[in-house]
C-alpha positions as a Python dict, from the first residue, in 0.01 Angstrom:
ca = {
    (1, 'M'): (0, 0, 0),
    (2, 'L'): (105, 261, 296),
    (3, 'E'): (128, 64, 577),
    (4, 'L'): (151, 233, 929),
    (5, 'N'): (186, 3, 1284),
    (6, 'F'): (112, 180, 1534),
    (7, 'D'): (261, 111, 1921),
    (8, 'M'): (127, 154, 2252),
    (9, 'A'): (168, 495, 2308),
    (10, 'Q'): (57, 590, 1916),
    (11, 'T'): (-245, 446, 1995),
    (12, 'I'): (-339, 516, 2269),
    (13, 'A'): (-284, 948, 2158),
    (14, 'F'): (-449, 863, 1860),
    (15, 'A'): (-781, 802, 1988),
    (16, 'V'): (-738, 1061, 2264),
    (17, 'V'): (-755, 1305, 1951),
    (18, 'L'): (-1043, 1135, 1766),
    (19, 'L'): (-1252, 1118, 2079),
    (20, 'L'): (-1184, 1523, 2110),
    (21, 'I'): (-1259, 1548, 1759),
    (22, 'G'): (-1594, 1357, 1825),
    (23, 'R'): (-1643, 1602, 2135),
    (24, 'V'): (-1592, 1967, 1879),
    (25, 'I'): (-1848, 1771, 1613),
    (26, 'K'): (-2107, 1668, 1874),
    (27, 'K'): (-2125, 2032, 1955),
    (28, 'W'): (-2121, 2095, 1533),
    (29, 'I'): (-2437, 1918, 1519),
    (30, 'P'): (-2736, 1895, 1823),
    (31, 'I'): (-2872, 1636, 1675),
    (32, 'L'): (-2557, 1395, 1798),
    (33, 'E'): (-2662, 1529, 2092),
    (34, 'R'): (-3044, 1501, 2067),
    (35, 'F'): (-3018, 1136, 2041),
    (36, 'F'): (-2710, 1144, 2284),
    (37, 'I'): (-2417, 993, 2039),
    (38, 'P'): (-2094, 918, 2249),
    (39, 'A'): (-1841, 1122, 2162),
    (40, 'P'): (-1588, 831, 2118),
    (41, 'V'): (-1841, 689, 1872),
    (42, 'I'): (-1811, 1057, 1658),
    (43, 'G'): (-1478, 1062, 1618),
    (44, 'G'): (-1420, 670, 1553),
    (45, 'T'): (-1622, 591, 1292),
    (46, 'L'): (-1529, 882, 1110),
    (47, 'F'): (-1197, 777, 1094),
    (48, 'S'): (-1282, 401, 1026),
    (49, 'I'): (-1435, 529, 761),
    (50, 'I'): (-1163, 667, 610),
    (51, 'L'): (-996, 334, 675),
    (52, 'L'): (-1245, 238, 435),
    (53, 'I'): (-1137, 431, 171),
    (54, 'G'): (-819, 348, 280),
    (55, 'H'): (-874, 11, 268),
    (56, 'E'): (-1120, 7, -51),
    (57, 'T'): (-852, 187, -246),
    (58, 'E'): (-564, -36, -137),
    (59, 'S'): (-360, 327, -84),
    (60, 'F'): (-321, 282, 310),
    (61, 'T'): (-413, 124, 605),
    (62, 'I'): (-301, 151, 971),
    (63, 'N'): (-241, -141, 1227),
    (64, 'F'): (-337, -11, 1622),
    (65, 'N'): (-192, -176, 1898),
    (66, 'G'): (-453, -390, 2046),
    (67, 'D'): (-294, -456, 2416),
    (68, 'I'): (-388, -63, 2560),
    (69, 'R'): (-737, -127, 2456),
    (70, 'V'): (-786, -500, 2629),
    (71, 'L'): (-691, -324, 2950),
    (72, 'L'): (-974, -19, 2934),
    (73, 'M'): (-1230, -249, 2858),
    (74, 'T'): (-1124, -485, 3188),
    (75, 'A'): (-1120, -196, 3395),
    (76, 'F'): (-1409, -32, 3271),
    (77, 'F'): (-1595, -335, 3315),
    (78, 'T'): (-1483, -411, 3679),
    (79, 'T'): (-1574, -108, 3759),
    (80, 'I'): (-1967, -190, 3647),
    (81, 'G'): (-1906, -431, 3918),
    (82, 'F'): (-1873, -233, 4185),
    (83, 'S'): (-2201, -93, 4082),
    (84, 'A'): (-2404, -408, 4187),
    (85, 'S'): (-2537, -360, 4548),
    (86, 'L'): (-2760, -624, 4693),
    (87, 'K'): (-2850, -359, 4944),
    (88, 'I'): (-2914, -126, 4739),
    (89, 'L'): (-3113, -348, 4494),
    (90, 'K'): (-3346, -453, 4856),
    (91, 'S'): (-3379, -135, 4913),
    (92, 'G'): (-3550, -57, 4536),
    (93, 'G'): (-3745, -329, 4727),
    (94, 'I'): (-4035, -530, 4497),
    (95, 'G'): (-4058, -300, 4195),
    (96, 'V'): (-3651, -296, 4124),
    (97, 'L'): (-3685, -622, 4101),
    (98, 'I'): (-3956, -677, 3921),
    (99, 'F'): (-3837, -456, 3663),
    (100, 'L'): (-3487, -623, 3675),
    (101, 'I'): (-3638, -953, 3532),
    (102, 'V'): (-3876, -750, 3290),
    (103, 'A'): (-3572, -657, 3100),
    (104, 'T'): (-3382, -990, 3158),
    (105, 'V'): (-3668, -1150, 2971),
    (106, 'L'): (-3666, -899, 2702),
    (107, 'V'): (-3247, -980, 2654),
    (108, 'I'): (-3288, -1346, 2620),
    (109, 'I'): (-3555, -1238, 2382),
    (110, 'Q'): (-3330, -1041, 2166),
    (111, 'D'): (-3080, -1282, 2144),
    (112, 'I'): (-3311, -1560, 2029),
    (113, 'V'): (-3459, -1369, 1733),
    (114, 'G'): (-3118, -1234, 1650),
    (115, 'V'): (-2992, -1619, 1604),
    (116, 'S'): (-3288, -1718, 1448),
    (117, 'L'): (-3297, -1424, 1184),
    (118, 'A'): (-2943, -1535, 1161),
    (119, 'K'): (-2980, -1862, 1087),
    (120, 'V'): (-3291, -1782, 882),
    (121, 'F'): (-3054, -1568, 603),
    (122, 'G'): (-2792, -1862, 662),
    (123, 'I'): (-2480, -1670, 843),
    (124, 'N'): (-2325, -1739, 1120),
    (125, 'P'): (-2561, -1750, 1391),
    (126, 'L'): (-2293, -1559, 1679),
    (127, 'I'): (-2359, -1293, 1446),
    (128, 'G'): (-2737, -1324, 1542),
    (129, 'L'): (-2572, -1247, 1916),
    (130, 'A'): (-2411, -948, 1734),
    (131, 'A'): (-2763, -768, 1662),
    (132, 'G'): (-2900, -919, 1942),
    (133, 'S'): (-2847, -787, 2341),
    (134, 'I'): (-2471, -722, 2330),
    (135, 'P'): (-2548, -435, 2101),
    (136, 'L'): (-2914, -326, 2236),
    (137, 'T'): (-2924, -328, 2566),
    (138, 'G'): (-2581, -374, 2635),
    (139, 'G'): (-2484, -63, 2409),
    (140, 'H'): (-2144, 37, 2289),
    (141, 'G'): (-1901, -42, 2549),
    (142, 'T'): (-2034, -411, 2605),
    (143, 'S'): (-2027, -481, 2156),
    (144, 'G'): (-1698, -327, 2224),
    (145, 'A'): (-1637, -652, 2443),
    (146, 'F'): (-1793, -877, 2359),
    (147, 'G'): (-1742, -843, 1950),
    (148, 'P'): (-1399, -980, 1965),
    (149, 'Y'): (-1515, -1263, 2205),
    (150, 'L'): (-1714, -1350, 1935),
    (151, 'E'): (-1502, -1338, 1633),
    (152, 'D'): (-1235, -1554, 1869),
    (153, 'L'): (-1554, -1835, 1895),
    (154, 'G'): (-1571, -1780, 1499),
    (155, 'A'): (-1792, -1507, 1400),
    (156, 'T'): (-1655, -1276, 1181),
    (157, 'G'): (-1703, -914, 1165),
    (158, 'A'): (-1889, -952, 1474),
    (159, 'T'): (-1714, -671, 1630),
    (160, 'V'): (-1804, -454, 1352),
    (161, 'V'): (-2196, -584, 1294),
    (162, 'A'): (-2236, -480, 1685),
    (163, 'L'): (-2124, -162, 1701),
    (164, 'A'): (-2283, -49, 1454),
    (165, 'S'): (-2638, -176, 1596),
    (166, 'A'): (-2525, -10, 1878),
    (167, 'T'): (-2553, 351, 1687),
    (168, 'Y'): (-2867, 233, 1560),
    (169, 'G'): (-3015, 160, 1901),
    (170, 'L'): (-2906, 459, 1994),
    (171, 'V'): (-3087, 708, 1754),
    (172, 'S'): (-3438, 415, 1754),
    (173, 'G'): (-3495, 343, 2131),
    (174, 'C'): (-3471, 759, 2155),
    (175, 'L'): (-3781, 732, 1835),
    (176, 'I'): (-3987, 481, 1932),
    (177, 'G'): (-4016, 586, 2353),
    (178, 'G'): (-4192, 870, 2292),
    (179, 'P'): (-4464, 726, 2092),
    (180, 'V'): (-4532, 409, 2285),
    (181, 'A'): (-4564, 638, 2598),
    (182, 'R'): (-4792, 866, 2467),
    (183, 'R'): (-5070, 550, 2327),
    (184, 'L'): (-4994, 435, 2648),
    (185, 'M'): (-5100, 706, 2794),
    (186, 'N'): (-5398, 814, 2554),
    (187, 'K'): (-5533, 471, 2572),
    (188, 'H'): (-5600, 384, 2946),
    (189, 'N'): (-5627, 808, 3064),
    (190, 'L'): (-5302, 815, 3275),
    (191, 'K'): (-5205, 1085, 3517),
    (192, 'P'): (-4954, 1140, 3713),
    (193, 'K'): (-4975, 999, 4109),
    (194, 'L'): (-4878, 1348, 4278),
    (195, 'D'): (-4877, 1207, 4614),
    (196, 'D'): (-4622, 919, 4524),
    (197, 'D'): (-4430, 858, 4846),
    (198, 'A'): (-4127, 703, 4599),
    (199, 'T'): (-3950, 1018, 4582),
    (200, 'N'): (-3604, 810, 4707),
    (201, 'K'): (-3282, 859, 4550),
    (202, 'L'): (-2936, 707, 4499),
    (203, 'E'): (-2739, 877, 4713),
    (204, 'E'): (-2442, 1093, 4618),
    (205, 'D'): (-2162, 1150, 4764),
    (206, 'A'): (-2053, 1523, 4816),
    (207, 'T'): (-1694, 1413, 4910),
    (208, 'P'): (-1468, 1592, 4680),
    (209, 'V'): (-1239, 1388, 4436),
    (210, 'G'): (-879, 1431, 4500),
    (211, 'E'): (-505, 1236, 4451),
    (212, 'K'): (-599, 1032, 4769),
    (213, 'S'): (-942, 887, 4709),
    (214, 'I'): (-874, 891, 4306),
    (215, 'F'): (-567, 657, 4393),
    (216, 'Q'): (-835, 449, 4648),
    (217, 'A'): (-1050, 381, 4370),
    (218, 'I'): (-737, 250, 4111),
    (219, 'V'): (-628, 16, 4425),
    (220, 'Y'): (-974, -147, 4428),
    (221, 'I'): (-1062, -170, 4099),
    (222, 'S'): (-624, -312, 4018),
    (223, 'I'): (-701, -614, 4276),
    (224, 'S'): (-1030, -698, 4185),
    (225, 'M'): (-920, -661, 3828),
    (226, 'G'): (-584, -882, 3961),
    (227, 'I'): (-781, -1131, 4086),
    (228, 'G'): (-1037, -1130, 3791),
    (229, 'A'): (-774, -1280, 3567),
    (230, 'F'): (-564, -1520, 3783),
    (231, 'I'): (-901, -1690, 3850),
    (232, 'N'): (-1052, -1722, 3498),
    (233, 'P'): (-780, -1981, 3370),
    (234, 'Y'): (-890, -2175, 3658),
    (235, 'L'): (-1300, -2115, 3577),
    (236, 'K'): (-1201, -2306, 3215),
    (237, 'E'): (-1041, -2602, 3383),
    (238, 'W'): (-1401, -2619, 3574),
    (239, 'G'): (-1551, -2626, 3262),
    (240, 'I'): (-1667, -2296, 3284),
    (241, 'T'): (-1588, -2037, 2969),
    (242, 'L'): (-1561, -1661, 2983),
    (243, 'P'): (-1443, -1361, 2889),
    (244, 'A'): (-1131, -1253, 3107),
    (245, 'Y'): (-1312, -917, 3238),
    (246, 'I'): (-1654, -1061, 3338),
    (247, 'A'): (-1409, -1282, 3612),
    (248, 'C'): (-1317, -933, 3739),
    (249, 'M'): (-1680, -769, 3674),
    (250, 'F'): (-1769, -1013, 4007),
    (251, 'V'): (-1466, -965, 4172),
    (252, 'A'): (-1536, -646, 4223),
    (253, 'A'): (-1918, -720, 4279),
    (254, 'I'): (-1776, -918, 4606),
    (255, 'F'): (-1574, -637, 4723),
    (256, 'R'): (-1851, -401, 4681),
    (257, 'N'): (-2112, -587, 4916),
    (258, 'I'): (-1793, -678, 5168),
    (259, 'T'): (-1827, -318, 5208),
    (260, 'D'): (-2188, -256, 5225),
    (261, 'S'): (-2165, -543, 5512),
    (262, 'M'): (-1864, -410, 5645),
    (263, 'K'): (-2002, -78, 5617),
    (264, 'K'): (-1729, 56, 5488),
    (265, 'P'): (-1748, 347, 5259),
    (266, 'L'): (-1563, 305, 4882),
    (267, 'P'): (-1478, 618, 4637),
    (268, 'F'): (-1759, 569, 4403),
    (269, 'K'): (-1735, 905, 4262),
    (270, 'E'): (-1362, 838, 4160),
    (271, 'I'): (-1477, 462, 4034),
    (272, 'E'): (-1765, 586, 3861),
    (273, 'I'): (-1484, 823, 3723),
    (274, 'V'): (-1203, 602, 3626),
    (275, 'G'): (-1486, 400, 3469),
    (276, 'N'): (-1622, 649, 3202),
    (277, 'I'): (-1237, 736, 3124),
    (278, 'S'): (-1175, 394, 3030),
    (279, 'L'): (-1507, 347, 2854),
    (280, 'A'): (-1397, 665, 2612),
    (281, 'L'): (-1053, 540, 2542),
    (282, 'F'): (-1107, 199, 2488),
    (283, 'L'): (-1430, 322, 2275),
    (284, 'S'): (-1301, 550, 2044),
    (285, 'M'): (-986, 293, 2008),
    (286, 'A'): (-1253, -26, 1934),
    (287, 'L'): (-1454, 242, 1693),
    (288, 'M'): (-1134, 329, 1474),
    (289, 'S'): (-1001, 2, 1430),
    (290, 'L'): (-1318, -120, 1282),
    (291, 'K'): (-1304, -354, 954),
    (292, 'L'): (-1606, -170, 822),
    (293, 'W'): (-1549, -398, 483),
    (294, 'E'): (-1648, -667, 721),
    (295, 'L'): (-1990, -562, 762),
    (296, 'A'): (-2034, -559, 304),
    (297, 'D'): (-2199, -897, 319),
    (298, 'L'): (-2408, -888, 608),
    (299, 'A'): (-2559, -517, 554),
    (300, 'G'): (-2930, -704, 420),
    (301, 'P'): (-2969, -930, 690),
    (302, 'L'): (-2854, -701, 953),
    (303, 'V'): (-3047, -400, 861),
    (304, 'I'): (-3387, -695, 870),
    (305, 'I'): (-3270, -806, 1177),
    (306, 'L'): (-3232, -479, 1337),
    (307, 'L'): (-3620, -332, 1221),
    (308, 'I'): (-3760, -659, 1399),
    (309, 'Q'): (-3573, -546, 1713),
    (310, 'T'): (-3738, -196, 1677),
    (311, 'V'): (-4040, -285, 1637),
    (312, 'I'): (-4034, -628, 1908),
    (313, 'M'): (-3896, -331, 2165),
    (314, 'A'): (-4153, -149, 2073),
    (315, 'A'): (-4460, -412, 2147),
    (316, 'Y'): (-4283, -572, 2424),
    (317, 'A'): (-4220, -220, 2575),
    (318, 'Y'): (-4624, -207, 2508),
    (319, 'F'): (-4751, -424, 2619),
    (320, 'V'): (-4548, -689, 2827),
    (321, 'T'): (-4331, -343, 3048),
    (322, 'F'): (-4606, -152, 3129),
    (323, 'N'): (-4853, -427, 3205),
    (324, 'I'): (-4629, -587, 3514),
    (325, 'M'): (-4539, -288, 3639),
    (326, 'G'): (-4849, -134, 3705),
    (327, 'R'): (-5054, 3, 3432),
    (328, 'D'): (-5051, 287, 3569),
    (329, 'Y'): (-4883, 640, 3413),
    (330, 'D'): (-4550, 508, 3609),
    (331, 'A'): (-4552, 192, 3456),
    (332, 'A'): (-4631, 421, 3084),
    (333, 'V'): (-4272, 639, 3210),
    (334, 'I'): (-4075, 308, 3269),
    (335, 'A'): (-4186, 155, 2918),
    (336, 'T'): (-4074, 423, 2765),
    (337, 'G'): (-3710, 480, 2928),
    (338, 'H'): (-3697, 71, 2871),
    (339, 'C'): (-3726, 224, 2512),
    (340, 'G'): (-3448, 378, 2575),
    (341, 'F'): (-3194, 144, 2685),
    (342, 'G'): (-3365, -136, 2554),
    (343, 'L'): (-3198, -63, 2221),
    (344, 'G'): (-2960, 234, 2358),
    (345, 'A'): (-2860, 299, 2670),
    (346, 'S'): (-2936, 451, 3024),
    (347, 'P'): (-2947, 800, 2862),
    (348, 'N'): (-3178, 748, 2614),
    (349, 'A'): (-3406, 589, 2889),
    (350, 'I'): (-3348, 906, 3100),
    (351, 'A'): (-3389, 1158, 2803),
    (352, 'N'): (-3722, 969, 2725),
    (353, 'M'): (-3871, 986, 3082),
    (354, 'E'): (-3752, 1350, 3109),
    (355, 'T'): (-3897, 1450, 2772),
    (356, 'F'): (-4259, 1288, 2841),
    (357, 'T'): (-4235, 1355, 3243),
    (358, 'A'): (-4191, 1719, 3162),
    (359, 'A'): (-4495, 1760, 2934),
    (360, 'N'): (-4738, 1484, 3116),
    (361, 'G'): (-4596, 1531, 3488),
    (362, 'P'): (-4321, 1395, 3721),
    (363, 'S'): (-4320, 981, 3809),
    (364, 'P'): (-4031, 997, 4114),
    (365, 'K'): (-4093, 623, 4129),
    (366, 'A'): (-4013, 517, 3765),
    (367, 'F'): (-3693, 768, 3795),
    (368, 'F'): (-3578, 544, 4130),
    (369, 'I'): (-3646, 164, 3934),
    (370, 'L'): (-3545, 225, 3585),
    (371, 'P'): (-3240, 378, 3662),
    (372, 'I'): (-3095, 107, 3901),
    (373, 'V'): (-3174, -163, 3715),
    (374, 'A'): (-3041, -34, 3407),
    (375, 'A'): (-2699, 115, 3552),
    (376, 'L'): (-2639, -85, 3819),
    (377, 'F'): (-2735, -456, 3754),
    (378, 'I'): (-2862, -512, 3398),
    (379, 'D'): (-2540, -589, 3249),
    (380, 'F'): (-2478, -832, 3496),
    (381, 'T'): (-2743, -1082, 3394),
    (382, 'N'): (-2686, -1031, 3020),
    (383, 'A'): (-2388, -1131, 3053),
    (384, 'A'): (-2494, -1380, 3201),
    (385, 'V'): (-2703, -1496, 2854),
    (386, 'I'): (-2502, -1346, 2658),
    (387, 'T'): (-2220, -1644, 2762),
    (388, 'T'): (-2499, -1904, 2766),
    (389, 'F'): (-2593, -1828, 2446),
    (390, 'A'): (-2263, -1818, 2278),
    (391, 'G'): (-2177, -2139, 2501),
    (392, 'F'): (-2508, -2313, 2381),
    (393, 'L'): (-2422, -2227, 1998),
    (394, 'T'): (-2056, -2322, 2006),
    (395, 'K'): (-2088, -2647, 2172),
}
């Protein structure tokens, strides 16, 4: 068997090539664009299939350097930390807090269902987490990060299960969102509030991006990563076991809220750019390194678990999200958005809401509340729930 070993430079170059291939394929195949399948997922998954063929035919295998992937993953989650502003949470009013609680309860339910069904099928309960809130509410970024964490705890194949589940979630989240909201609107005869005063929007920074501002962003990110990496071993000594990038994320959140209190602006646009680039390269590396052959024995149980999770998501949005968020038109729009990011990702949520409101009328309130929770705060509560479950399951 031909065996190739790629160093750090070769690994990142290969990831970039697959990312570019993914972008080209996404333009060629409209359905991939419609379901917001990320380009690195397309390119990385395509190569993982080629790698599977090499493994099954015993003709070739490729080993990639994993150090740069860990660095990119940590950088991405650190940039997420800078979005966690208590000031924004407060400005969003009670609606943002209520929806954050609603979304977090779903996270807990997804993990309970995943772990319980894994036990029913006689597989490692940690694999249930890899088919729970990690890929569904979390998405590909969380899957690529927590998959190796679960594997370190003994769950062989957790990464491939999580990433496969996340891809399924992107599609299913788009498919169920519209029918759920349409059923709610027809049953309750809902109409948009044309006098809705909830027209607040997150402020956008119009400052042009330049070398100085990008360097400032890298400084903030690097310092947060360094402090997080420094304190993580001490947390373990105190009995708090967390993935290293979670500590970095919390340090970044502390930085954000300190600067908010000092009214000192941060280069948010540049931080977001660094985070997006880090995520794209990280996902490409994570997907191209997938060992799909590890999925063979788990395929049957995984399909059943994901189908049940889909039914639960639809029912939760219909009965819980809608009722708690006000039983009105805005609540129905939030419900369709919740289907999008509860199974997929924030872009899916926005797509669901835009499609629904384009046909039925605007909902400024929904477009303010949901993105704040989906893009800024749910990663924190999701990470807390995941690590808590993992801690209980490994005791």
